[in-house]
KOLRORO-127317 format. One record per residue (C-alpha): x, y, z; residue in three letters; residue number from 1. Coordinates in nm, 2 decimals, m for minus. Example, Ala and Ser with C-alpha at 12.3 -4.5 7.8 and 13.67 -1.06 7.14 Angstrom:
2
x,y,z,res,n
1.23,m0.45,0.78,ALA,1
1.37,m0.11,0.71,SER,2
END
This chain:
360
x,y,z,res,n
m0.26,m0.35,2.01,UNK,1
m0.08,m0.18,1.73,UNK,2
m0.19,m0.26,1.37,UNK,3
m0.08,m0.14,1.03,UNK,4
m0.40,m0.05,0.83,UNK,5
m0.27,0.26,0.66,UNK,6
0.08,0.40,0.63,UNK,7
m0.03,0.71,0.83,UNK,8
m0.11,0.48,1.13,UNK,9
0.26,0.50,1.21,UNK,10
0.46,0.82,1.26,UNK,11
0.75,0.92,1.04,UNK,12
0.98,0.83,1.32,UNK,13
0.82,0.48,1.33,UNK,14
0.85,0.45,0.96,UNK,15
1.22,0.54,0.98,UNK,16
1.26,0.28,1.26,UNK,17
1.11,0.00,1.04,UNK,18
1.32,0.11,0.74,UNK,19
1.64,0.12,0.95,UNK,20
1.55,m0.23,1.09,UNK,21
1.52,m0.35,0.73,UNK,22
1.86,m0.21,0.65,UNK,23
2.00,m0.38,0.95,UNK,24
1.85,m0.71,0.84,UNK,25
2.00,m0.67,0.50,UNK,26
2.35,m0.62,0.66,UNK,27
2.30,m0.88,0.94,UNK,28
2.09,m1.17,0.81,UNK,29
2.21,m1.42,1.07,UNK,30
2.13,m1.18,1.36,UNK,31
1.76,m1.21,1.28,UNK,32
1.74,m1.57,1.16,UNK,33
1.57,m1.68,1.49,UNK,34
1.41,m1.35,1.59,UNK,35
1.06,m1.49,1.55,UNK,36
1.13,m1.85,1.65,UNK,37
0.81,m2.00,1.79,UNK,38
0.59,m1.73,1.64,UNK,39
0.33,m1.79,1.37,UNK,40
0.21,m1.56,1.09,UNK,41
m0.14,m1.62,0.95,UNK,42
m0.18,m1.51,0.59,UNK,43
m0.55,m1.44,0.50,UNK,44
m0.56,m1.37,0.13,UNK,45
m0.92,m1.33,0.01,UNK,46
m0.80,m1.25,m0.34,UNK,47
m0.51,m1.37,m0.56,UNK,48
m0.16,m1.25,m0.49,UNK,49
0.19,m1.37,m0.59,UNK,50
0.45,m1.12,m0.47,UNK,51
0.28,m1.00,m0.15,UNK,52
0.17,m1.34,m0.02,UNK,53
0.50,m1.51,m0.09,UNK,54
0.70,m1.21,0.03,UNK,55
0.52,m1.24,0.37,UNK,56
0.58,m1.61,0.38,UNK,57
0.95,m1.58,0.30,UNK,58
0.98,m1.29,0.55,UNK,59
0.84,m1.50,0.84,UNK,60
1.05,m1.81,0.74,UNK,61
1.37,m1.61,0.73,UNK,62
1.29,m1.47,1.08,UNK,63
1.27,m1.83,1.20,UNK,64
0.89,m1.83,1.24,UNK,65
0.61,m2.04,1.09,UNK,66
0.32,m1.96,0.85,UNK,67
m0.04,m2.07,0.83,UNK,68
m0.35,m1.94,0.66,UNK,69
m0.52,m1.95,0.32,UNK,70
m0.45,m1.82,m0.03,UNK,71
m0.80,m1.88,m0.16,UNK,72
m1.11,m1.77,0.04,UNK,73
m1.31,m2.04,m0.14,UNK,74
m1.12,m2.31,0.05,UNK,75
m1.20,m2.15,0.39,UNK,76
m1.51,m2.09,0.61,UNK,77
m1.55,m1.76,0.42,UNK,78
m1.73,m1.97,0.16,UNK,79
m1.98,m2.06,0.42,UNK,80
m2.05,m1.70,0.51,UNK,81
m1.81,m1.64,0.80,UNK,82
m1.75,m1.27,0.86,UNK,83
m1.41,m1.10,0.87,UNK,84
m1.47,m1.03,1.24,UNK,85
m1.52,m1.40,1.32,UNK,86
m1.24,m1.52,1.10,UNK,87
m0.98,m1.30,1.27,UNK,88
m1.11,m1.39,1.62,UNK,89
m1.06,m1.76,1.53,UNK,90
m0.72,m1.71,1.36,UNK,91
m0.60,m1.51,1.66,UNK,92
m0.63,m1.83,1.86,UNK,93
m0.37,m1.99,1.64,UNK,94
m0.14,m1.71,1.52,UNK,95
0.06,m1.43,1.67,UNK,96
0.02,m1.18,1.38,UNK,97
m0.21,m1.17,1.08,UNK,98
m0.15,m1.04,0.72,UNK,99
m0.47,m0.98,0.53,UNK,100
m0.56,m0.90,0.17,UNK,101
m0.92,m0.84,0.08,UNK,102
m1.11,m0.72,m0.22,UNK,103
m1.35,m0.52,0.00,UNK,104
m1.22,m0.18,0.11,UNK,105
m1.20,m0.14,0.48,UNK,106
m1.19,m0.51,0.57,UNK,107
m0.85,m0.50,0.75,UNK,108
m0.97,m0.21,0.96,UNK,109
m1.27,m0.41,1.06,UNK,110
m1.04,m0.70,1.15,UNK,111
m0.83,m0.47,1.37,UNK,112
m1.14,m0.39,1.58,UNK,113
m1.18,m0.76,1.68,UNK,114
m0.82,m0.89,1.68,UNK,115
m0.61,m0.96,1.98,UNK,116
m0.30,m0.99,1.76,UNK,117
m0.15,m0.73,1.52,UNK,118
m0.32,m0.70,1.18,UNK,119
m0.13,m0.60,0.87,UNK,120
m0.32,m0.47,0.57,UNK,121
m0.17,m0.64,0.27,UNK,122
m0.41,m0.45,0.04,UNK,123
m0.78,m0.38,0.05,UNK,124
m0.95,m0.32,m0.28,UNK,125
m0.83,0.01,m0.44,UNK,126
m0.80,0.17,m0.10,UNK,127
m0.46,0.12,0.05,UNK,128
m0.15,m0.10,0.04,UNK,129
0.08,0.01,0.32,UNK,130
0.34,m0.27,0.30,UNK,131
0.39,m0.19,m0.06,UNK,132
0.44,0.17,0.05,UNK,133
0.71,0.06,0.30,UNK,134
0.87,m0.14,0.02,UNK,135
0.87,0.17,m0.20,UNK,136
1.02,0.38,0.08,UNK,137
1.29,0.13,0.15,UNK,138
1.37,0.11,m0.22,UNK,139
1.39,0.49,m0.25,UNK,140
1.61,0.51,0.05,UNK,141
1.85,0.24,m0.08,UNK,142
1.85,0.38,m0.44,UNK,143
1.85,0.76,m0.37,UNK,144
2.00,0.77,m0.02,UNK,145
1.71,0.99,0.11,UNK,146
1.34,1.03,0.15,UNK,147
1.32,1.41,0.11,UNK,148
1.39,1.66,m0.16,UNK,149
1.27,1.44,m0.44,UNK,150
1.05,1.50,m0.75,UNK,151
0.84,1.19,m0.82,UNK,152
0.62,1.13,m1.12,UNK,153
0.33,0.89,m1.09,UNK,154
0.22,0.75,m1.42,UNK,155
m0.08,0.54,m1.53,UNK,156
m0.39,0.45,m1.32,UNK,157
m0.38,0.71,m1.04,UNK,158
m0.76,0.69,m0.98,UNK,159
m0.78,0.32,m0.87,UNK,160
m0.41,0.26,m0.79,UNK,161
m0.39,0.19,m0.41,UNK,162
m0.01,0.18,m0.42,UNK,163
m0.01,0.53,m0.56,UNK,164
m0.25,0.66,m0.30,UNK,165
m0.05,0.51,m0.01,UNK,166
0.29,0.63,m0.13,UNK,167
0.16,0.99,m0.19,UNK,168
0.03,0.99,0.17,UNK,169
0.36,0.86,0.30,UNK,170
0.59,1.09,0.10,UNK,171
0.37,1.40,0.19,UNK,172
0.51,1.38,0.54,UNK,173
0.87,1.44,0.42,UNK,174
1.03,1.77,0.32,UNK,175
1.10,1.89,m0.03,UNK,176
0.86,1.64,m0.21,UNK,177
0.73,1.74,m0.55,UNK,178
0.45,1.53,m0.71,UNK,179
0.39,1.51,m1.08,UNK,180
0.07,1.32,m1.19,UNK,181
0.09,1.17,m1.54,UNK,182
m0.25,1.02,m1.63,UNK,183
m0.54,1.03,m1.88,UNK,184
m0.85,1.23,m1.77,UNK,185
m1.03,0.91,m1.69,UNK,186
m0.77,0.79,m1.44,UNK,187
m0.66,1.11,m1.26,UNK,188
m0.58,1.11,m0.89,UNK,189
m0.90,1.14,m0.68,UNK,190
m0.95,1.50,m0.59,UNK,191
m0.99,1.43,m0.22,UNK,192
m0.64,1.28,m0.20,UNK,193
m0.49,1.58,m0.38,UNK,194
m0.69,1.82,m0.15,UNK,195
m0.66,1.64,0.18,UNK,196
m0.31,1.50,0.14,UNK,197
m0.11,1.71,m0.10,UNK,198
m0.27,2.05,m0.04,UNK,199
m0.29,2.01,0.34,UNK,200
0.08,1.92,0.35,UNK,201
0.19,2.19,0.11,UNK,202
0.32,1.93,m0.15,UNK,203
0.35,2.10,m0.49,UNK,204
0.14,1.89,m0.73,UNK,205
0.08,1.93,m1.10,UNK,206
m0.10,1.72,m1.37,UNK,207
0.03,1.64,m1.72,UNK,208
m0.08,1.41,m1.99,UNK,209
0.25,1.28,m2.13,UNK,210
0.57,1.16,m1.97,UNK,211
0.80,1.33,m2.22,UNK,212
0.72,1.67,m2.09,UNK,213
0.84,1.58,m1.73,UNK,214
1.09,1.30,m1.76,UNK,215
1.40,1.53,m1.76,UNK,216
1.31,1.67,m1.42,UNK,217
1.21,1.35,m1.23,UNK,218
1.42,1.17,m0.96,UNK,219
1.17,0.88,m0.96,UNK,220
0.92,0.76,m1.21,UNK,221
0.65,0.53,m1.05,UNK,222
0.48,0.34,m1.32,UNK,223
0.14,0.16,m1.30,UNK,224
m0.08,m0.01,m1.55,UNK,225
m0.33,0.19,m1.76,UNK,226
m0.64,m0.04,m1.74,UNK,227
m0.84,m0.07,m2.05,UNK,228
m1.15,m0.18,m1.86,UNK,229
m1.16,0.16,m1.68,UNK,230
m1.24,0.34,m2.01,UNK,231
m1.60,0.39,m2.12,UNK,232
m1.48,0.47,m2.47,UNK,233
m1.25,0.21,m2.62,UNK,234
m1.14,0.45,m2.90,UNK,235
m1.02,0.69,m2.63,UNK,236
m0.81,0.42,m2.47,UNK,237
m0.66,0.32,m2.80,UNK,238
m0.57,0.69,m2.86,UNK,239
m0.41,0.73,m2.52,UNK,240
m0.25,0.40,m2.43,UNK,241
0.09,0.45,m2.60,UNK,242
0.14,0.78,m2.41,UNK,243
0.19,0.58,m2.09,UNK,244
0.44,0.32,m2.21,UNK,245
0.80,0.35,m2.09,UNK,246
1.06,0.23,m2.34,UNK,247
1.43,0.28,m2.40,UNK,248
1.38,0.58,m2.63,UNK,249
1.18,0.77,m2.36,UNK,250
1.45,0.67,m2.10,UNK,251
1.70,0.88,m2.30,UNK,252
1.51,1.18,m2.18,UNK,253
1.55,1.10,m1.81,UNK,254
1.83,1.19,m1.57,UNK,255
2.12,0.95,m1.55,UNK,256
2.03,0.87,m1.19,UNK,257
1.65,0.86,m1.21,UNK,258
1.50,0.53,m1.09,UNK,259
1.19,0.35,m1.23,UNK,260
0.96,0.18,m0.98,UNK,261
0.66,m0.04,m1.04,UNK,262
0.45,m0.24,m0.79,UNK,263
0.41,m0.52,m1.05,UNK,264
0.27,m0.71,m1.22,UNK,265
0.33,m0.52,m1.54,UNK,266
0.16,m0.58,m1.87,UNK,267
0.30,m0.36,m2.15,UNK,268
0.35,m0.03,m1.97,UNK,269
0.73,m0.09,m1.94,UNK,270
0.89,m0.26,m2.24,UNK,271
1.15,m0.53,m2.19,UNK,272
1.43,m0.32,m2.33,UNK,273
1.41,m0.11,m2.01,UNK,274
1.48,m0.41,m1.79,UNK,275
1.86,m0.40,m1.84,UNK,276
1.88,m0.02,m1.78,UNK,277
2.05,0.02,m1.43,UNK,278
1.78,0.28,m1.35,UNK,279
1.52,0.01,m1.36,UNK,280
1.47,m0.07,m0.99,UNK,281
1.14,m0.26,m1.00,UNK,282
1.29,m0.61,m0.95,UNK,283
1.52,m0.48,m0.67,UNK,284
1.20,m0.33,m0.53,UNK,285
1.05,m0.68,m0.51,UNK,286
1.34,m0.81,m0.29,UNK,287
1.32,m0.50,m0.07,UNK,288
0.96,m0.60,m0.01,UNK,289
1.07,m0.92,0.17,UNK,290
1.32,m0.72,0.39,UNK,291
1.07,m0.45,0.49,UNK,292
0.81,m0.71,0.57,UNK,293
1.06,m0.89,0.79,UNK,294
1.12,m0.56,0.97,UNK,295
0.75,m0.49,1.00,UNK,296
0.67,m0.83,1.15,UNK,297
0.96,m0.81,1.39,UNK,298
0.86,m0.45,1.49,UNK,299
0.49,m0.52,1.54,UNK,300
0.56,m0.82,1.75,UNK,301
0.81,m0.62,1.96,UNK,302
0.55,m0.35,2.01,UNK,303
0.29,m0.61,2.11,UNK,304
0.53,m0.71,2.39,UNK,305
0.63,m0.36,2.49,UNK,306
0.31,m0.16,2.47,UNK,307
0.04,m0.17,2.73,UNK,308
m0.30,m0.32,2.63,UNK,309
m0.45,0.03,2.62,UNK,310
m0.21,0.14,2.34,UNK,311
m0.41,0.15,2.02,UNK,312
m0.34,0.22,1.66,UNK,313
m0.46,0.59,1.61,UNK,314
m0.76,0.51,1.40,UNK,315
m1.12,0.63,1.43,UNK,316
m1.02,0.88,1.70,UNK,317
m1.24,1.16,1.56,UNK,318
m1.60,1.23,1.65,UNK,319
m1.76,0.95,1.46,UNK,320
m2.12,0.95,1.35,UNK,321
m2.29,0.61,1.39,UNK,322
m2.63,0.58,1.22,UNK,323
m2.82,0.42,0.94,UNK,324
m2.63,0.59,0.65,UNK,325
m2.50,0.36,0.38,UNK,326
m2.16,0.40,0.23,UNK,327
m2.17,0.51,m0.13,UNK,328
m1.89,0.28,m0.23,UNK,329
m2.03,m0.05,m0.33,UNK,330
m1.69,m0.22,m0.26,UNK,331
m1.68,m0.10,0.10,UNK,332
m1.69,m0.39,0.35,UNK,333
m1.97,m0.21,0.54,UNK,334
m2.20,m0.28,0.25,UNK,335
m2.13,m0.66,0.26,UNK,336
m2.11,m0.75,0.63,UNK,337
m2.30,m0.67,0.95,UNK,338
m2.11,m0.40,1.13,UNK,339
m2.14,m0.05,1.28,UNK,340
m2.16,0.21,1.00,UNK,341
m1.92,0.49,1.09,UNK,342
m1.86,0.82,0.93,UNK,343
m1.62,1.10,1.02,UNK,344
m1.66,1.48,0.94,UNK,345
m1.42,1.64,0.69,UNK,346
m1.41,1.97,0.51,UNK,347
m1.62,1.84,0.23,UNK,348
m1.88,1.65,0.43,UNK,349
m1.88,1.31,0.59,UNK,350
m1.66,1.02,0.48,UNK,351
m1.68,0.65,0.55,UNK,352
m1.44,0.55,0.83,UNK,353
m1.37,0.22,0.65,UNK,354
m1.30,0.32,0.29,UNK,355
m1.29,0.71,0.29,UNK,356
m1.57,0.74,0.04,UNK,357
m1.77,1.06,0.07,UNK,358
m2.13,1.04,0.18,UNK,359
m2.35,1.14,m0.11,UNK,360
END
């Protein structure tokens, strides 16, 4: 059974297939209006969501299918202590495909170990958000006409921003990608992502502390919120916060065809005066999310019909170590539920198979 837990679970060719299907859906809505008739999507959202949950719901409805599930874990058997493994085994009796958002990192991967239907990771903690990444890729393709030979600046919270981590992983597989990291010291991109993703794929990467110094060279500016609660020193936050706010004055420094993306919700990192700029693509990005999730649901269900039962998502295929180690990440699902504790070897030691945290 094929699942989507991380963007790298699917090849570049498969990503392109999903994006091309989304483009076909945009051009031929009626053709897909009954494509999933009789099928049911279960949305298991253990933490709050507006865009992602409603986007999945709208996607399945526009494909002619039905939706069930929960948007609040407190109203489900989770509140009684039911594990992720048991929940997906139960929901798999009622649904043909499952979209899951969870605050514990690695939870969708655990679900995929026990599910007889495709699992889609709709966001797990600060770890990954692959459907947002597919949304971003579709938006870039529609706005720029390509997914290669691009300079993209990531601005804001790059340390905890799962959308940033996922998109960097995805773009690193295309040619001619240059990454600029615009963040305060406290919120820099984790070194292991820079080392194991950018460096290994020969993606030129540099760090700066203000957007002014790089805006003129960017093809894409990907904004995220600088989170006050991540700073130990409130004075330091006050000193830095205005460096990461995009306004119309700063937009004057950018190329005429640069686009601005944001996974939303925003707070104050993009001012309202930017909204009417034709380069502001973040609300178009939201609509693209529905189309790409339609394409993903349709494709995963097609793969479930076509592929033999032995065809597995290529996860955990390395020499795993299974022992009594505990993951160092308190938010890892392995520290909250009973499951095999798995670690895989990397160049800098062992990492948790569920959340990628390095063993300390």
